C-alpha positions in Angstrom: 57.3 -20.9 14.9 57.3 -23.4 11.8 56.9 -22.5 8.1 56.8 -18.7 9.1 59.5 -16.0 8.3 61.8 -15.4 11.3 62.0 -11.6 12.0 63.8 -9.8 13.5 62.7 -5.9 14.1 65.3 -3.3 14.5 64.6 0.5 14.5 61.4 0.2 12.6 63.0 -2.6 9.7 62.3 -5.9 8.8 64.7 -8.0 8.6 64.8 -11.5 7.9 66.7 -14.9 7.6 67.9 -16.0 4.0 67.1 -19.4 4.4 66.5 -21.2 1.4 66.7 -24.9 -0.8 69.0 -26.6 -2.9 68.6 -24.2 -6.2 70.5 -21.1 -6.8 70.1 -17.5 -6.8 71.2 -16.1 -9.9 74.2 -13.9 -10.3 74.5 -10.8 -8.5 70.9 -11.3 -6.9 70.4 -11.0 -2.8 67.8 -10.1 -0.9 66.5 -7.1 -0.3 67.2 -5.6 3.5 63.9 -4.7 4.7 62.5 -8.3 3.9 63.5 -11.5 2.9 62.0 -14.6 1.1 60.3 -17.5 1.8 61.9 -20.6 3.5 63.0 -22.6 0.7 62.8 -20.2 -2.5 65.4 -19.0 -4.7 65.6 -16.0 -6.9 65.0 -16.4 -10.9 65.2 -12.7 -11.7 66.6 -9.6 -10.4 67.4 -6.2 -11.2 67.9 -3.1 -9.4 68.1 0.8 -10.0 69.2 3.9 -7.7 66.9 6.3 -9.1 64.4 5.8 -11.2 59.7 6.2 -11.5 57.5 3.1 -10.6 54.1 3.1 -11.0 52.4 1.6 -7.4 49.6 -0.1 -7.9 46.6 0.6 -5.1 43.7 -1.1 -7.5 43.1 -4.5 -9.5 44.9 -4.5 -13.2 42.6 -4.1 -16.4 44.5 -4.7 -19.5 47.8 -2.5 -19.2 46.9 -0.2 -16.2 45.8 -0.3 -13.3 42.7 1.1 -12.3 44.4 3.2 -9.2 48.3 3.7 -8.4 50.3 6.4 -7.5 54.4 7.7 -9.7 57.0 7.1 -6.9 60.5 7.9 -7.0 63.3 6.6 -5.5 65.6 3.4 -5.2 63.8 0.8 -7.0 64.7 -2.9 -6.2 62.4 -5.9 -8.0 62.9 -9.5 -6.8 61.3 -12.5 -8.4 61.5 -16.0 -6.2 60.4 -19.0 -7.5 59.1 -20.5 -3.7 59.1 -23.8 -2.7 57.2 -27.1 -3.4 54.1 -27.8 -1.4 53.0 -24.4 -0.7 50.3 -22.7 -0.7 50.3 -18.7 -2.7 48.0 -18.3 1.0 50.3 -19.5 3.6 53.2 -18.1 1.5 51.4 -14.5 1.3 49.8 -14.8 5.4 53.6 -15.0 6.2 54.4 -11.9 4.4 51.5 -10.3 5.2 52.4 -10.9 9.0 55.6 -10.0 8.4 55.3 -6.5 6.9 52.8 -6.2 9.6 55.2 -6.6 12.6 57.7 -4.4 10.9 55.0 -1.2 10.9 54.0 -1.5 7.0 50.6 0.0 6.6 48.3 -1.9 3.7 47.3 0.8 1.5 45.8 -2.2 -1.2 45.4 -5.9 -1.2 43.2 -8.5 -3.2 42.7 -12.0 -3.7 41.9 -14.2 -7.1 39.7 -12.3 -9.8 39.1 -9.4 -7.6 42.9 -8.7 -8.6 42.1 -8.2 -12.4 44.1 -9.7 -15.4 46.5 -8.1 -17.7 50.1 -6.9 -17.6 51.8 -3.2 -16.4 55.3 -3.1 -18.4 58.2 -1.3 -16.4 61.6 -1.2 -16.6 63.9 -1.3 -13.9 67.9 -1.4 -15.0 67.3 -1.8 -18.2 65.3 -4.7 -18.1 61.8 -5.0 -19.0 59.4 -6.8 -17.3 55.6 -7.4 -16.6 54.6 -6.4 -12.8 51.7 -8.4 -13.3 51.4 -11.3 -15.7 48.0 -13.0 -15.1 45.1 -13.7 -16.1 41.2 -14.6 -14.0 42.0 -18.2 -13.9 45.1 -18.2 -11.9 45.8 -18.4 -8.4 46.9 -14.8 -7.4 47.3 -12.3 -4.3 48.3 -8.8 -4.1 49.2 -6.8 -1.2 50.8 -3.4 -1.3 52.0 -1.5 1.8 53.6 1.6 3.0 56.4 1.9 5.4 56.7 5.9 6.4 60.4 6.7 7.3 62.5 9.7 8.8 65.0 9.0 5.6 62.5 8.1 3.2 58.8 6.3 3.2 59.6 2.3 1.9 56.9 1.0 -0.2 56.2 -2.9 -1.1 54.6 -4.2 -3.5 53.9 -7.8 -3.5 52.9 -10.3 -5.6 51.9 -14.2 -6.1 50.7 -16.4 -8.4 50.6 -20.0 -9.3 48.3 -22.3 -11.6 47.6 -26.0 -12.1 51.3 -26.5 -13.7 53.5 -24.6 -11.6 54.4 -23.8 -7.8 53.8 -20.4 -6.4 56.3 -18.0 -7.3 56.6 -14.2 -5.6 57.3 -11.0 -7.2 58.5 -8.5 -4.9 59.3 -4.6 -5.5 60.5 -2.1 -3.1 60.7 1.4 -4.0 62.5 3.6 -1.3 61.4 7.4 -1.6 64.2 9.7 -2.0 64.9 13.1 -3.9 67.5 12.5 -7.1 71.0 13.7 -6.7 70.7 17.3 -8.1 73.4 19.1 -9.8 74.1 17.2 -12.6 72.4 18.5 -15.4 73.4 22.3 -15.7 71.1 25.0 -17.3 72.4 28.4 -17.9 70.7 31.4 -19.6 73.1 31.8 -22.9 71.8 28.2 -23.7 68.2 29.0 -22.8 68.6 31.9 -25.5 70.1 29.9 -28.3 67.5 27.5 -28.0 64.8 30.0 -28.2 66.2 32.0 -30.9 66.5 28.9 -33.2 63.5 26.8 -32.5 61.5 29.4 -30.3 61.5 27.2 -27.1 63.9 25.7 -24.4 63.1 22.8 -22.5 64.4 22.9 -18.9 64.9 19.6 -17.0 66.2 21.3 -13.8 63.1 22.5 -11.7 61.5 19.3 -9.5 58.8 18.3 -7.8 57.8 15.6 -6.4 55.5 13.2 -7.8 51.8 13.8 -8.6 53.1 17.2 -6.5 52.9 21.0 -8.0 55.8 22.3 -5.3 58.6 23.7 -6.7 61.6 21.7 -4.6 64.1 23.9 -3.3 67.1 22.1 -5.5 65.2 23.8 -8.4 66.8 27.1 -7.7 70.0 27.0 -10.1 67.6 26.7 -13.0 65.4 28.7 -12.0 68.3 31.7 -11.7 69.2 30.8 -14.8 65.5 31.6 -16.4 65.3 34.8 -14.4 68.9 35.8 -15.9 67.4 34.9 -19.3 64.6 37.4 -18.6 67.2 40.3 -17.1 69.4 39.5 -20.4 66.7 40.7 -22.5 63.9 43.3 -21.6 61.4 42.7 -24.3 61.3 38.9 -23.8 58.0 37.4 -22.8 57.4 34.0 -22.3 54.9 30.8 -22.4 56.0 28.8 -19.1 54.8 25.4 -20.3 54.2 22.4 -18.2 54.3 19.3 -19.6 54.1 15.3 -18.4 54.6 11.9 -20.0 51.3 9.7 -20.6 51.5 8.3 -17.8 48.0 8.2 -15.6 44.8 9.9 -16.3 45.0 12.5 -19.1 42.7 15.3 -17.0 45.1 14.8 -13.6 48.1 15.1 -16.0 46.6 18.3 -17.8 45.8 19.9 -14.8 49.2 18.9 -12.8 51.4 20.2 -15.6 49.1 23.6 -15.0 49.6 23.7 -11.5 53.6 23.5 -12.1 53.8 26.2 -14.6 52.1 28.3 -12.7 54.2 27.4 -9.7 57.2 28.5 -11.9 55.7 31.0 -12.8 54.8 32.2 -8.9 58.7 31.4 -8.2 60.1 33.5 -10.5 58.1 36.8 -9.6 57.8 36.2 -5.9 61.3 34.8 -5.4 63.5 36.3 -8.6 61.9 39.4 -9.0 60.6 38.8 -12.4 57.3 40.5 -13.9 54.8 38.8 -14.0 53.5 40.5 -17.0 56.3 39.0 -19.2 55.0 35.4 -18.0 52.2 33.2 -18.6 51.7 29.3 -17.3 50.2 26.5 -19.8 50.0 23.1 -19.0 49.9 20.7 -22.2 50.1 17.5 -20.1 51.2 14.8 -22.4 50.3 16.2 -25.8 53.3 17.3 -26.8 55.8 15.0 -26.6 59.7 15.1 -27.5 60.3 11.6 -27.1 58.2 8.2 -27.1 56.3 7.3 -23.7 56.7 3.8 -24.3 60.0 3.5 -22.6 61.0 5.7 -19.2 64.0 7.2 -20.8 61.4 8.6 -22.9 58.9 9.6 -20.5 62.0 11.5 -18.5 62.4 13.5 -21.5 58.8 14.4 -21.9 58.3 15.5 -17.6 59.6 18.7 -18.3 59.1 22.5 -18.6 59.9 24.5 -21.4 60.1 28.2 -21.9 58.2 29.2 -25.3 58.4 33.1 -26.6 55.7 35.0 -26.8 
């Protein structure tokens, strides 16, 4: 079919031809195996990270925030295409929309023109800061957020097209492949926790894991929880506040509630699974109110998402 993506469906995954015009892709860039480019376009920006966090849009943009979004964790690939001359954003958008639908993607949010809002949300992938959307209400823009359920981990696509009177259309394609973080890279031991509490009255624990936006303690948290239980066993008189902390992304009330639910989940795990006395533990949720680093970078936000043990 003329001027459409050439798709081959295999195991529910979209594989596309990578035909493009004479312009050269930047060094080290490539199409993503889930979905390729619109014919005639080339890659002028590219970034990839094996595991990071992504604010995935589910609503229009207002200033520097989305009106609705979800935080995802996993492999993140960001590809920016400059498109062929003479093609409209609508034509390119419809081709991507059709290809994603054929591959089994479910549309979660879409918008066009002023319904997409205006502004820019900055994110970092592989050390590169970029604006997810950088649009004004007069620009020709279209957006599609979609999800592909997969046994090995869901895949999400954020597709944004934009053009104005003096430029050809461009495509910003963010692909997030949700997967668990590789565990066991940061060790926590009872002696170091005890030392921190003795010196400062509190200790940060980064080995307790939760899915994004959820309060269920993940199985890979067992090693850290065992060390907290050992700390309590070694000092029979120690009583602790178990305090949940988040970064400042998202709505404040949601983060405050989430941090409290996570703290309660940790206390529940310590008492039910590791035999800690409930009277020695009290859950608190501080949300984003006590950062240990700047929330302006992903590195800082990662440090702020933690559980703290505070001596009562």
